[in-house]
N, C-alpha and C positions, 0 to 999 in steps of 0.2 A: 640462642634461638635461631634458625634459620631464616631465610629470605621471605618475606610477608606472607605469610599462610594462607591470606585471603585471595591470593592471586591464582588464576587457574594456569596460568603460564610462567615458567622463571623469569625473571628480571634479567635481562641480556646486559653485560658489561663487557667491554673493551680494555684489555690491559696491554699498554705498550710499554715493554721491557726489554732491553736487548741484552741483559745477563740471562743466560739460557737456563741455569740453574734457578735463579731466583724465580725467573718467569713460570718455571714449572711448579714450583712451590706456592707460589701465589695462585697461580691458575685452580690447582688441585685444592687448596684449602677453601676458596671462594666457591668453587664447584660444589664441595662439601656442604656448604653452607646454604645451597639450594640454587645459587644463580647458574646463569649460562655465561659461560667465560669464551670469548674469542682473544686470541692474542697474534700481536703482531710484533716484529723487533725495530721498527724504523719509523722516524717521525714523518717523513713524507708520504710513507704508505698510510700511517693513521690518519693524517690530514685528509688524504684522498678518500678514504673511507667515510669519514667523518662528514666530509663535504658532499656526497652523495644525497640526492633528494630521497626522504624515507629513510635514512639512517636509523637502525634498529636499536642502537646502544642507549639505555638509560643512564649511564655513568661510564666515565673514562677514569681509569686508573694510570695516570701518566707518568713515566720516568723523566726527570729534567734532563738528563744527559743521553742523547740517542745520535744514532747515525742519521744522515740526511736532513732532517730537520730537527733543531733540540726540542725540548719540551715546551719551554717558555714560547719560542716562534710558533709552535703547534698552536698552543693556546691563544695566544694574541691574533694568529690570522683567523682561527675561528671565531674569536669574538668579534673581529673585525667585519667577518662576512655574515654576522647576524646568528650566528649558530649559539645556543645558550645550553648546551649540554652540561651536565654537573661535571666537573673535573677535579680529581683527587690527584694532586702531584705529589712525586715520591722523588727524594733527593739525598745522595749523600753529602752535599755540601751544608755544613751546619752554619755557617754565617746568617746571621738575621737578615743582613740586605739581601742576600741570595733569596731567602724566603720571601721578602717583599717584592723583589722583581717579578717572581712568579704569581703571587697575589695580584700585583697591579697589572699583570698580564693578562687577567682574567680567572685564575683558577679558584675554585671554591673553597679548597682545603689544602694544607700542606702537611705531609707526614714524612719526618726525617728518617734515613736509614741510619742504624738497624732499627725496625720496629718490632713490637709482639703482633702476632697476627689477630690477638684479641681487639688490639687498637684498632687495626684496619677493617675489622668487622664493624665496630661501632662506628668509626666515620663514614664507611660505606653506608650503614642504615640510617645516620642523620643527615646525609646529603640526599638519598633518596626519599627520607620522610620530607624534607624541606621543599624539594620539588615536585612532590606529589605524584608518582607515576602513576598512569592509568591503570584501575583495577577492573576486570572484568566481572560481571555478575555471575555468581556460582549457576544461575541458570542458562547461562549462554554455552551452548554446545558448538565446538568449532570441530569441523569435519575436515579429516584430511583428504585433500585432494590429491590425486597422482600428478607428480611432477613432470614435465617434457620439457627439456631446454633445446635450443637448437642455437648451432654456430657455423655460418656458411651452410654446407650440406652435410654437417654431422648432428644427429638427432641422436639425443639420450632419454631412453624411459628410466627415470631413478629409480623406482619403486620396482621396474619389471626387469631389472639388471640386463638390459638389452639397448645396444645403439645401432643406428643406421649411417652408413655413408651412402648416400642416395637410396638405391634398393638393396644394398647389401646389408646384411644381418650381422651384427657383432654381439656374441654373447660374452658377459662381463661377469667377474666375481665380485661380491658386495663391496669389498674394498675398492676394487677398481672403479666401480661405478660412482663411490662416494667422493672418491679423489677426482675423477673426471668431472663431477658435477659440480666441486668448489671451484675449478678452473672455468667451466663453462657459464657459471652465474657471474662470471668478472672477465668477459672476453677483453684482450687487449691490456689487461691489467696484471701487474704483479701480484700473485698470491702466495703469502708467505707460507714456509715449512708449517709455522705454528697453525696456520689456518687450515691448510690441510691435515695436519695430524688432528686438529678438533673435528675437524668434519669426517674422517675415516676411523679414528681412534677413541672419540669422545672422551671420558673421563679415567680410561684405563691407562695402564704405562703404556706412555709414549714411546715409540720403536726407535731405533737409531736412525741416522740420515741414511745410512747405506740402505736400511731396510725400506726407506720410502723411495730411493733411487731405483731399486728393485722393482716395486710396483710401477714408478713412473716408465721404465724401460717396456715393462709388459703391456702397459696400455698403449704405448708407441707402436709396439709390435703388432697390436691389434686394430687400431683406430687410424695409423699414419701408413706405415712402412707399406703394407699390400696395396696402398692407394697412392703410392708414390707421392705421400704429403710429408710435411714436417710443421704441422700446426703446433704441436705442443714443445714451447722452447724453454730452457734453462736460462735463468738469470741469475749468474754466479753471485754467492753471496746473499741473494733475497729470496729467492723461491723459483716458481715456475708461472708461466702464462701460456694461454692458448690464444692464437691469432683469431681476430674477430671474423677473417673471411674463411675461417677454418683450414686454409691451406698451409 
């Protein structure tokens, strides 16, 4: 059975996993179950995302061994900050003591690797039931409002596929607009490749890293170089970010 059929919007999950192949498998599998899945590969980035006011995730699938901050530290710091988002921790460490460390840090459940996807689904459903995610009444209609993003003097009309540098109009292709939007929603923050992939390609086959680099280069050629700007920065090994001043 897929994610709760009574919800009008898909339940949003955050997957924190640095093994690229495994992250892709889990993300696709959970998406097929009806969830909306965001992916990040670093513990410090996961903590920064979850610590933001109004963070939208109903559950976190968190690997124990991560770059930046390990999963146990992420979990402990979230709990110390008063964040009670349900956390399902994944680990390749089989020792019982290792699992106890994670549970004592605040994880709600533990799933050792390797695991069957059916068990992952069941544990996710159990945690979501226990924490009673908000369900919208069926008669509530959510209207889509056009999204306009502003960073410095750069403005983006996401649906209109057009950006502006001051008064200068910049026409964009759909994926260019989606990639730029994913950066502009988090100015001065590193946005992982996985987050950008999800924003621009969704649940279809994820492109190669080089494919994303090509799109980023095209965006820079449209929104930065003609205006003598360098607002879109590459953070080697982590992703991309856009400067908050737009410059």
